[in-house]
mmCIF file as gemmi writes it, N, C-alpha and C atoms, coordinates in Angstrom:
data_model
loop_
_atom_site.group_PDB
_atom_site.id
_atom_site.type_symbol
_atom_site.label_atom_id
_atom_site.label_alt_id
_atom_site.label_comp_id
_atom_site.label_asym_id
_atom_site.label_entity_id
_atom_site.label_seq_id
_atom_site.pdbx_PDB_ins_code
_atom_site.Cartn_x
_atom_site.Cartn_y
_atom_site.Cartn_z
_atom_site.occupancy
_atom_site.B_iso_or_equiv
_atom_site.pdbx_formal_charge
_atom_site.auth_seq_id
_atom_site.auth_asym_id
_atom_site.pdbx_PDB_model_num
ATOM 1 N N . UNK Axp A 1 ? -32.668 -70.206 173.481 1 0 ? 1 A 1
ATOM 2 C CA . UNK Axp A 1 ? -33.173 -70.564 172.178 1 0 ? 1 A 1
ATOM 3 C C . UNK Axp A 1 ? -32.666 -71.925 171.745 1 0 ? 1 A 1
ATOM 4 N N . UNK Axp A 2 ? -31.476 -72.28 172.124 1 0 ? 2 A 1
ATOM 5 C CA . UNK Axp A 2 ? -30.915 -73.542 171.655 1 0 ? 2 A 1
ATOM 6 C C . UNK Axp A 2 ? -31.602 -74.742 172.296 1 0 ? 2 A 1
ATOM 7 N N . UNK Axp A 3 ? -32.238 -74.542 173.421 1 0 ? 3 A 1
ATOM 8 C CA . UNK Axp A 3 ? -32.882 -75.66 174.115 1 0 ? 3 A 1
ATOM 9 C C . UNK Axp A 3 ? -34.187 -76.074 173.443 1 0 ? 3 A 1
ATOM 10 N N . UNK Axp A 4 ? -34.829 -75.197 172.712 1 0 ? 4 A 1
ATOM 11 C CA . UNK Axp A 4 ? -36.119 -75.521 172.103 1 0 ? 4 A 1
ATOM 12 C C . UNK Axp A 4 ? -36.04 -76.679 171.11 1 0 ? 4 A 1
ATOM 13 N N . UNK Axp A 5 ? -35.114 -76.712 170.152 1 0 ? 5 A 1
ATOM 14 C CA . UNK Axp A 5 ? -35.057 -77.859 169.236 1 0 ? 5 A 1
ATOM 15 C C . UNK Axp A 5 ? -34.741 -79.175 169.961 1 0 ? 5 A 1
ATOM 16 N N . UNK Axp A 6 ? -33.918 -79.135 170.995 1 0 ? 6 A 1
ATOM 17 C CA . UNK Axp A 6 ? -33.593 -80.339 171.739 1 0 ? 6 A 1
ATOM 18 C C . UNK Axp A 6 ? -34.838 -80.896 172.417 1 0 ? 6 A 1
ATOM 19 N N . UNK Axp A 7 ? -35.636 -80.037 173.008 1 0 ? 7 A 1
ATOM 20 C CA . UNK Axp A 7 ? -36.875 -80.467 173.652 1 0 ? 7 A 1
ATOM 21 C C . UNK Axp A 7 ? -37.816 -81.046 172.612 1 0 ? 7 A 1
ATOM 22 N N . UNK Axp A 8 ? -37.892 -80.422 171.449 1 0 ? 8 A 1
ATOM 23 C CA . UNK Axp A 8 ? -38.758 -80.93 170.388 1 0 ? 8 A 1
ATOM 24 C C . UNK Axp A 8 ? -38.28 -82.299 169.928 1 0 ? 8 A 1
ATOM 25 N N . UNK Axp A 9 ? -36.983 -82.512 169.831 1 0 ? 9 A 1
ATOM 26 C CA . UNK Axp A 9 ? -36.451 -83.814 169.413 1 0 ? 9 A 1
ATOM 27 C C . UNK Axp A 9 ? -36.742 -84.876 170.461 1 0 ? 9 A 1
ATOM 28 N N . UNK Axp A 10 ? -36.632 -84.537 171.728 1 0 ? 10 A 1
ATOM 29 C CA . UNK Axp A 10 ? -36.928 -85.499 172.775 1 0 ? 10 A 1
ATOM 30 C C . UNK Axp A 10 ? -38.408 -85.868 172.769 1 0 ? 10 A 1
ATOM 31 N N . UNK Axp A 11 ? -39.272 -84.92 172.506 1 0 ? 11 A 1
ATOM 32 C CA . UNK Axp A 11 ? -40.698 -85.208 172.461 1 0 ? 11 A 1
ATOM 33 C C . UNK Axp A 11 ? -41.042 -86.12 171.296 1 0 ? 11 A 1
ATOM 34 N N . UNK Axp A 12 ? -40.417 -85.946 170.154 1 0 ? 12 A 1
ATOM 35 C CA . UNK Axp A 12 ? -40.662 -86.814 169 1 0 ? 12 A 1
ATOM 36 C C . UNK Axp A 12 ? -40.192 -88.226 169.321 1 0 ? 12 A 1
ATOM 37 N N . UNK Axp A 13 ? -39.021 -88.354 169.887 1 0 ? 13 A 1
ATOM 38 C CA . UNK Axp A 13 ? -38.489 -89.669 170.237 1 0 ? 13 A 1
ATOM 39 C C . UNK Axp A 13 ? -39.357 -90.335 171.288 1 0 ? 13 A 1
ATOM 40 N N . UNK Axp A 14 ? -39.807 -89.572 172.282 1 0 ? 14 A 1
ATOM 41 C CA . UNK Axp A 14 ? -40.646 -90.105 173.34 1 0 ? 14 A 1
ATOM 42 C C . UNK Axp A 14 ? -41.989 -90.605 172.817 1 0 ? 14 A 1
ATOM 43 N N . UNK Axp A 15 ? -42.529 -89.944 171.819 1 0 ? 15 A 1
ATOM 44 C CA . UNK Axp A 15 ? -43.795 -90.376 171.234 1 0 ? 15 A 1
ATOM 45 C C . UNK Axp A 15 ? -43.659 -91.717 170.538 1 0 ? 15 A 1
ATOM 46 N N . UNK Axp A 16 ? -42.554 -91.934 169.841 1 0 ? 16 A 1
ATOM 47 C CA . UNK Axp A 16 ? -42.321 -93.227 169.178 1 0 ? 16 A 1
ATOM 48 C C . UNK Axp A 16 ? -42.162 -94.329 170.215 1 0 ? 16 A 1
ATOM 49 N N . UNK Axp A 17 ? -41.451 -94.034 171.293 1 0 ? 17 A 1
ATOM 50 C CA . UNK Axp A 17 ? -41.279 -95.026 172.353 1 0 ? 17 A 1
ATOM 51 C C . UNK Axp A 17 ? -42.621 -95.366 172.991 1 0 ? 17 A 1
ATOM 52 N N . UNK Axp A 18 ? -43.44 -94.347 173.201 1 0 ? 18 A 1
ATOM 53 C CA . UNK Axp A 18 ? -44.755 -94.554 173.814 1 0 ? 18 A 1
ATOM 54 C C . UNK Axp A 18 ? -45.642 -95.422 172.917 1 0 ? 18 A 1
ATOM 55 N N . UNK Axp A 19 ? -45.58 -95.215 171.608 1 0 ? 19 A 1
ATOM 56 C CA . UNK Axp A 19 ? -46.37 -96.04 170.688 1 0 ? 19 A 1
ATOM 57 C C . UNK Axp A 19 ? -45.924 -97.491 170.739 1 0 ? 19 A 1
ATOM 58 N N . UNK Axp A 20 ? -44.613 -97.729 170.839 1 0 ? 20 A 1
ATOM 59 C CA . UNK Axp A 20 ? -44.113 -99.098 170.944 1 0 ? 20 A 1
ATOM 60 C C . UNK Axp A 20 ? -44.573 -99.766 172.23 1 0 ? 20 A 1
ATOM 61 N N . UNK Axp A 21 ? -44.538 -99.019 173.32 1 0 ? 21 A 1
ATOM 62 C CA . UNK Axp A 21 ? -44.997 -99.562 174.598 1 0 ? 21 A 1
ATOM 63 C C . UNK Axp A 21 ? -46.488 -99.873 174.53 1 0 ? 21 A 1
ATOM 64 N N . UNK Axp A 22 ? -47.274 -98.981 173.944 1 0 ? 22 A 1
ATOM 65 C CA . UNK Axp A 22 ? -48.712 -99.217 173.807 1 0 ? 22 A 1
ATOM 66 C C . UNK Axp A 22 ? -48.992 -100.439 172.94 1 0 ? 22 A 1
ATOM 67 N N . UNK Axp A 23 ? -48.238 -100.605 171.863 1 0 ? 23 A 1
ATOM 68 C CA . UNK Axp A 23 ? -48.416 -101.759 170.986 1 0 ? 23 A 1
ATOM 69 C C . UNK Axp A 23 ? -48.045 -103.05 171.715 1 0 ? 23 A 1
ATOM 70 N N . UNK Axp A 24 ? -46.958 -103.026 172.465 1 0 ? 24 A 1
ATOM 71 C CA . UNK Axp A 24 ? -46.554 -104.201 173.237 1 0 ? 24 A 1
ATOM 72 C C . UNK Axp A 24 ? -47.602 -104.544 174.282 1 0 ? 24 A 1
ATOM 73 N N . UNK Axp A 25 ? -48.142 -103.54 174.95 1 0 ? 25 A 1
ATOM 74 C CA . UNK Axp A 25 ? -49.18 -103.766 175.942 1 0 ? 25 A 1
ATOM 75 C C . UNK Axp A 25 ? -50.419 -104.386 175.289 1 0 ? 25 A 1
ATOM 76 N N . UNK Axp A 26 ? -50.799 -103.912 174.114 1 0 ? 26 A 1
ATOM 77 C CA . UNK Axp A 26 ? -51.971 -104.446 173.418 1 0 ? 26 A 1
ATOM 78 C C . UNK Axp A 26 ? -51.748 -105.903 173.006 1 0 ? 26 A 1
ATOM 79 N N . UNK Axp A 27 ? -50.557 -106.212 172.527 1 0 ? 27 A 1
ATOM 80 C CA . UNK Axp A 27 ? -50.258 -107.587 172.117 1 0 ? 27 A 1
ATOM 81 C C . UNK Axp A 27 ? -50.255 -108.515 173.322 1 0 ? 27 A 1
ATOM 82 N N . UNK Axp A 28 ? -49.62 -108.112 174.409 1 0 ? 28 A 1
ATOM 83 C CA . UNK Axp A 28 ? -49.587 -108.949 175.606 1 0 ? 28 A 1
ATOM 84 C C . UNK Axp A 28 ? -50.991 -109.125 176.187 1 0 ? 28 A 1
ATOM 85 N N . UNK Axp A 29 ? -51.803 -108.1 176.117 1 0 ? 29 A 1
ATOM 86 C CA . UNK Axp A 29 ? -53.179 -108.194 176.588 1 0 ? 29 A 1
ATOM 87 C C . UNK Axp A 29 ? -53.973 -109.187 175.746 1 0 ? 29 A 1
ATOM 88 N N . UNK Axp A 30 ? -53.744 -109.191 174.436 1 0 ? 30 A 1
ATOM 89 C CA . UNK Axp A 30 ? -54.418 -110.155 173.565 1 0 ? 30 A 1
ATOM 90 C C . UNK Axp A 30 ? -53.984 -111.581 173.865 1 0 ? 30 A 1
ATOM 91 N N . UNK Axp A 31 ? -52.693 -111.797 174.074 1 0 ? 31 A 1
ATOM 92 C CA . UNK Axp A 31 ? -52.22 -113.138 174.411 1 0 ? 31 A 1
ATOM 93 C C . UNK Axp A 31 ? -52.787 -113.591 175.759 1 0 ? 31 A 1
ATOM 94 N N . UNK Axp A 32 ? -52.878 -112.697 176.718 1 0 ? 32 A 1
ATOM 95 C CA . UNK Axp A 32 ? -53.449 -113.037 178.026 1 0 ? 32 A 1
ATOM 96 C C . UNK Axp A 32 ? -54.914 -113.45 177.865 1 0 ? 32 A 1
ATOM 97 N N . UNK Axp A 33 ? -55.656 -112.732 177.019 1 0 ? 33 A 1
ATOM 98 C CA . UNK Axp A 33 ? -57.064 -113.07 176.794 1 0 ? 33 A 1
ATOM 99 C C . UNK Axp A 33 ? -57.203 -114.436 176.125 1 0 ? 33 A 1
ATOM 100 N N . UNK Axp A 34 ? -56.262 -114.793 175.26 1 0 ? 34 A 1
ATOM 101 C CA . UNK Axp A 34 ? -56.317 -116.098 174.6 1 0 ? 34 A 1
ATOM 102 C C . UNK Axp A 34 ? -56.103 -117.258 175.566 1 0 ? 34 A 1
ATOM 103 N N . UNK Axp A 35 ? -55.423 -117.035 176.673 1 0 ? 35 A 1
ATOM 104 C CA . UNK Axp A 35 ? -55.203 -118.122 177.633 1 0 ? 35 A 1
ATOM 105 C C . UNK Axp A 35 ? -56.444 -118.422 178.452 1 0 ? 35 A 1
ATOM 106 N N . UNK Axp A 36 ? -57.421 -117.52 178.458 1 0 ? 36 A 1
ATOM 107 C CA . UNK Axp A 36 ? -58.682 -117.689 179.192 1 0 ? 36 A 1
ATOM 108 C C . UNK Axp A 36 ? -58.433 -118.077 180.649 1 0 ? 36 A 1
ATOM 109 N N . UNK Axp A 37 ? -57.805 -117.21 181.414 1 0 ? 37 A 1
ATOM 110 C CA . UNK Axp A 37 ? -57.443 -117.571 182.784 1 0 ? 37 A 1
ATOM 111 C C . UNK Axp A 37 ? -58.651 -117.879 183.672 1 0 ? 37 A 1
ATOM 112 N N . UNK Axp A 38 ? -59.793 -117.221 183.429 1 0 ? 38 A 1
ATOM 113 C CA . UNK Axp A 38 ? -60.97 -117.483 184.254 1 0 ? 38 A 1
ATOM 114 C C . UNK Axp A 38 ? -61.457 -118.913 184.06 1 0 ? 38 A 1
ATOM 115 N N . UNK Axp A 39 ? -61.497 -119.36 182.807 1 0 ? 39 A 1
ATOM 116 C CA . UNK Axp A 39 ? -61.956 -120.717 182.516 1 0 ? 39 A 1
ATOM 117 C C . UNK Axp A 39 ? -60.979 -121.741 183.091 1 0 ? 39 A 1
ATOM 118 N N . UNK Axp A 40 ? -59.697 -121.505 182.944 1 0 ? 40 A 1
ATOM 119 C CA . UNK Axp A 40 ? -58.705 -122.44 183.472 1 0 ? 40 A 1
ATOM 120 C C . UNK Axp A 40 ? -58.762 -122.522 184.996 1 0 ? 40 A 1
ATOM 121 N N . UNK Axp A 41 ? -59.042 -121.426 185.66 1 0 ? 41 A 1
ATOM 122 C CA . UNK Axp A 41 ? -59.175 -121.457 187.117 1 0 ? 41 A 1
ATOM 123 C C . UNK Axp A 41 ? -60.383 -122.292 187.525 1 0 ? 41 A 1
ATOM 124 N N . UNK Axp A 42 ? -61.485 -122.146 186.813 1 0 ? 42 A 1
ATOM 125 C CA . UNK Axp A 42 ? -62.671 -122.939 187.127 1 0 ? 42 A 1
ATOM 126 C C . UNK Axp A 42 ? -62.421 -124.431 186.883 1 0 ? 42 A 1
ATOM 127 N N . UNK Axp A 43 ? -61.688 -124.767 185.835 1 0 ? 43 A 1
ATOM 128 C CA . UNK Axp A 43 ? -61.341 -126.165 185.575 1 0 ? 43 A 1
ATOM 129 C C . UNK Axp A 43 ? -60.481 -126.707 186.712 1 0 ? 43 A 1
ATOM 130 N N . UNK Axp A 44 ? -59.536 -125.918 187.174 1 0 ? 44 A 1
ATOM 131 C CA . UNK Axp A 44 ? -58.673 -126.324 188.276 1 0 ? 44 A 1
ATOM 132 C C . UNK Axp A 44 ? -59.479 -126.579 189.551 1 0 ? 44 A 1
ATOM 133 N N . UNK Axp A 45 ? -60.387 -125.68 189.865 1 0 ? 45 A 1
ATOM 134 C CA . UNK Axp A 45 ? -61.2 -125.82 191.079 1 0 ? 45 A 1
ATOM 135 C C . UNK Axp A 45 ? -62.089 -127.05 191.002 1 0 ? 45 A 1
ATOM 136 N N . UNK Axp A 46 ? -62.765 -127.257 189.872 1 0 ? 46 A 1
ATOM 137 C CA . UNK Axp A 46 ? -63.656 -128.419 189.762 1 0 ? 46 A 1
ATOM 138 C C . UNK Axp A 46 ? -62.881 -129.724 189.741 1 0 ? 46 A 1
ATOM 139 N N . UNK Axp A 47 ? -61.687 -129.727 189.191 1 0 ? 47 A 1
ATOM 140 C CA . UNK Axp A 47 ? -60.864 -130.943 189.2 1 0 ? 47 A 1
ATOM 141 C C . UNK Axp A 47 ? -60.475 -131.303 190.632 1 0 ? 47 A 1
ATOM 142 N N . UNK Axp A 48 ? -60.011 -130.33 191.39 1 0 ? 48 A 1
ATOM 143 C CA . UNK Axp A 48 ? -59.656 -130.597 192.783 1 0 ? 48 A 1
ATOM 144 C C . UNK Axp A 48 ? -60.88 -131.044 193.588 1 0 ? 48 A 1
ATOM 145 N N . UNK Axp A 49 ? -62.04 -130.431 193.343 1 0 ? 49 A 1
ATOM 146 C CA . UNK Axp A 49 ? -63.25 -130.815 194.065 1 0 ? 49 A 1
ATOM 147 C C . UNK Axp A 49 ? -63.655 -132.247 193.723 1 0 ? 49 A 1
ATOM 148 N N . UNK Axp A 50 ? -63.56 -132.61 192.454 1 0 ? 50 A 1
ATOM 149 C CA . UNK Axp A 50 ? -63.896 -133.967 192.045 1 0 ? 50 A 1
ATOM 150 C C . UNK Axp A 50 ? -62.969 -134.999 192.662 1 0 ? 50 A 1
ATOM 151 N N . UNK Axp A 51 ? -61.692 -134.707 192.69 1 0 ? 51 A 1
ATOM 152 C CA . UNK Axp A 51 ? -60.738 -135.637 193.303 1 0 ? 51 A 1
ATOM 153 C C . UNK Axp A 51 ? -60.942 -135.729 194.806 1 0 ? 51 A 1
ATOM 154 N N . UNK Axp A 52 ? -61.344 -134.648 195.436 1 0 ? 52 A 1
ATOM 155 C CA . UNK Axp A 52 ? -61.563 -134.66 196.876 1 0 ? 52 A 1
ATOM 156 C C . UNK Axp A 52 ? -62.822 -135.452 197.243 1 0 ? 52 A 1
ATOM 157 N N . UNK Axp A 53 ? -63.872 -135.29 196.445 1 0 ? 53 A 1
ATOM 158 C CA . UNK Axp A 53 ? -65.144 -135.93 196.759 1 0 ? 53 A 1
ATOM 159 C C . UNK Axp A 53 ? -65.236 -137.376 196.272 1 0 ? 53 A 1
ATOM 160 N N . UNK Axp A 54 ? -64.454 -137.751 195.283 1 0 ? 54 A 1
ATOM 161 C CA . UNK Axp A 54 ? -64.513 -139.107 194.742 1 0 ? 54 A 1
ATOM 162 C C . UNK Axp A 54 ? -63.91 -140.088 195.747 1 0 ? 54 A 1
ATOM 163 N N . UNK Axp A 55 ? -64.432 -141.312 195.768 1 0 ? 55 A 1
ATOM 164 C CA . UNK Axp A 55 ? -63.831 -142.306 196.676 1 0 ? 55 A 1
ATOM 165 C C . UNK Axp A 55 ? -62.421 -142.659 196.216 1 0 ? 55 A 1
ATOM 166 N N . UNK Axp A 56 ? -61.522 -142.689 197.149 1 0 ? 56 A 1
ATOM 167 C CA . UNK Axp A 56 ? -60.121 -143.008 196.855 1 0 ? 56 A 1
ATOM 168 C C . UNK Axp A 56 ? -59.844 -144.451 197.272 1 0 ? 56 A 1
ATOM 169 N N . UNK Axp A 57 ? -58.621 -144.895 197.045 1 0 ? 57 A 1
ATOM 170 C CA . UNK Axp A 57 ? -58.237 -146.262 197.401 1 0 ? 57 A 1
ATOM 171 C C . UNK Axp A 57 ? -58.32 -146.486 198.902 1 0 ? 57 A 1
ATOM 172 N N . UNK Axp A 58 ? -58.041 -145.479 199.68 1 0 ? 58 A 1
ATOM 173 C CA . UNK Axp A 58 ? -58.12 -145.582 201.137 1 0 ? 58 A 1
ATOM 174 C C . UNK Axp A 58 ? -58.968 -144.447 201.684 1 0 ? 58 A 1
ATOM 175 N N . UNK Axp A 59 ? -59.459 -144.609 202.881 1 0 ? 59 A 1
ATOM 176 C CA . UNK Axp A 59 ? -60.3 -143.569 203.473 1 0 ? 59 A 1
ATOM 177 C C . UNK Axp A 59 ? -59.484 -142.3 203.723 1 0 ? 59 A 1
ATOM 178 N N . UNK Axp A 60 ? -59.947 -141.179 203.216 1 0 ? 60 A 1
ATOM 179 C CA . UNK Axp A 60 ? -59.279 -139.907 203.43 1 0 ? 60 A 1
ATOM 180 C C . UNK Axp A 60 ? -57.963 -139.769 202.684 1 0 ? 60 A 1
ATOM 181 N N . UNK Axp A 61 ? -57.756 -140.58 201.668 1 0 ? 61 A 1
ATOM 182 C CA . UNK Axp A 61 ? -56.483 -140.546 200.93 1 0 ? 61 A 1
ATOM 183 C C . UNK Axp A 61 ? -56.651 -139.682 199.684 1 0 ? 61 A 1
ATOM 184 N N . UNK Axp A 62 ? -55.823 -138.694 199.546 1 0 ? 62 A 1
ATOM 185 C CA . UNK Axp A 62 ? -55.848 -137.799 198.387 1 0 ? 62 A 1
ATOM 186 C C . UNK Axp A 62 ? -54.659 -138.14 197.506 1 0 ? 62 A 1
ATOM 187 N N . UNK Axp A 63 ? -54.916 -138.611 196.297 1 0 ? 63 A 1
ATOM 188 C CA . UNK Axp A 63 ? -53.846 -139.071 195.409 1 0 ? 63 A 1
ATOM 189 C C . UNK Axp A 63 ? -53.289 -137.88 194.62 1 0 ? 63 A 1
ATOM 190 N N . UNK Axp A 64 ? -52.25 -137.289 195.157 1 0 ? 64 A 1
ATOM 191 C CA . UNK Axp A 64 ? -51.683 -136.063 194.592 1 0 ? 64 A 1
ATOM 192 C C . UNK Axp A 64 ? -51.021 -136.306 193.228 1 0 ? 64 A 1
ATOM 193 N N . UNK Axp A 65 ? -50.374 -137.449 193.046 1 0 ? 65 A 1
ATOM 194 C CA . UNK Axp A 65 ? -49.718 -137.713 191.759 1 0 ? 65 A 1
ATOM 195 C C . UNK Axp A 65 ? -50.745 -137.9 190.645 1 0 ? 65 A 1
ATOM 196 N N . UNK Axp A 66 ? -51.863 -138.525 190.945 1 0 ? 66 A 1
ATOM 197 C CA . UNK Axp A 66 ? -52.895 -138.707 189.932 1 0 ? 66 A 1
ATOM 198 C C . UNK Axp A 66 ? -53.482 -137.377 189.492 1 0 ? 66 A 1
ATOM 199 N N . UNK Axp A 67 ? -53.678 -136.465 190.424 1 0 ? 67 A 1
ATOM 200 C CA . UNK Axp A 67 ? -54.208 -135.155 190.047 1 0 ? 67 A 1
ATOM 201 C C . UNK Axp A 67 ? -53.165 -134.349 189.258 1 0 ? 67 A 1
ATOM 202 N N . UNK Axp A 68 ? -51.893 -134.528 189.573 1 0 ? 68 A 1
ATOM 203 C CA . UNK Axp A 68 ? -50.846 -133.846 188.798 1 0 ? 68 A 1
ATOM 204 C C . UNK Axp A 68 ? -50.811 -134.356 187.359 1 0 ? 68 A 1
ATOM 205 N N . UNK Axp A 69 ? -50.954 -135.651 187.172 1 0 ? 69 A 1
ATOM 206 C CA . UNK Axp A 69 ? -50.999 -136.213 185.818 1 0 ? 69 A 1
ATOM 207 C C . UNK Axp A 69 ? -52.228 -135.714 185.066 1 0 ? 69 A 1
ATOM 208 N N . UNK Axp A 70 ? -53.342 -135.626 185.764 1 0 ? 70 A 1
ATOM 209 C CA . UNK Axp A 70 ? -54.562 -135.14 185.136 1 0 ? 70 A 1
ATOM 210 C C . UNK Axp A 70 ? -54.423 -133.689 184.702 1 0 ? 70 A 1
ATOM 211 N N . UNK Axp A 71 ? -53.901 -132.85 185.556 1 0 ? 71 A 1
ATOM 212 C CA . UNK Axp A 71 ? -53.746 -131.438 185.214 1 0 ? 71 A 1
ATOM 213 C C . UNK Axp A 71 ? -52.685 -131.24 184.149 1 0 ? 71 A 1
ATOM 214 N N . UNK Axp A 72 ? -51.655 -132.063 184.138 1 0 ? 72 A 1
ATOM 215 C CA . UNK Axp A 72 ? -50.627 -131.972 183.091 1 0 ? 72 A 1
ATOM 216 C C . UNK Axp A 72 ? -51.24 -132.321 181.741 1 0 ? 72 A 1
ATOM 217 N N . UNK Axp A 73 ? -52.127 -133.301 181.695 1 0 ? 73 A 1
ATOM 218 C CA . UNK Axp A 73 ? -52.766 -133.678 180.436 1 0 ? 73 A 1
ATOM 219 C C . UNK Axp A 73 ? -53.684 -132.563 179.961 1 0 ? 73 A 1
ATOM 220 N N . UNK Axp A 74 ? -54.297 -131.828 180.877 1 0 ? 74 A 1
ATOM 221 C CA . UNK Axp A 74 ? -55.169 -130.72 180.505 1 0 ? 74 A 1
ATOM 222 C C . UNK Axp A 74 ? -54.355 -129.567 179.917 1 0 ? 74 A 1
ATOM 223 N N . UNK Axp A 75 ? -53.19 -129.335 180.449 1 0 ? 75 A 1
ATOM 224 C CA . UNK Axp A 75 ? -52.383 -128.186 180.006 1 0 ? 75 A 1
ATOM 225 C C . UNK Axp A 75 ? -51.691 -128.429 178.676 1 0 ? 75 A 1
ATOM 226 N N . UNK Axp A 76 ? -51.497 -129.656 178.298 1 0 ? 76 A 1
ATOM 227 C CA . UNK Axp A 76 ? -50.776 -129.891 177.029 1 0 ? 76 A 1
ATOM 228 C C . UNK Axp A 76 ? -51.699 -130.075 175.861 1 0 ? 76 A 1
């Protein structure tokens, strides 16, 4: 008989913890949606394609620092 109230107390505490976890998951999911990862991936791919296809200073030369500066400007 003494175990029943203890189990009930653990279930009440567990429910509050579960609600906090669900709320945290919902907030993190909203922040993830705000970053628009699909759009940013497409921007990254098209930027690399443009730098690859554009004529560079030398034949077959890929200017890695210029693309890093470009992507840094996009992220800020």
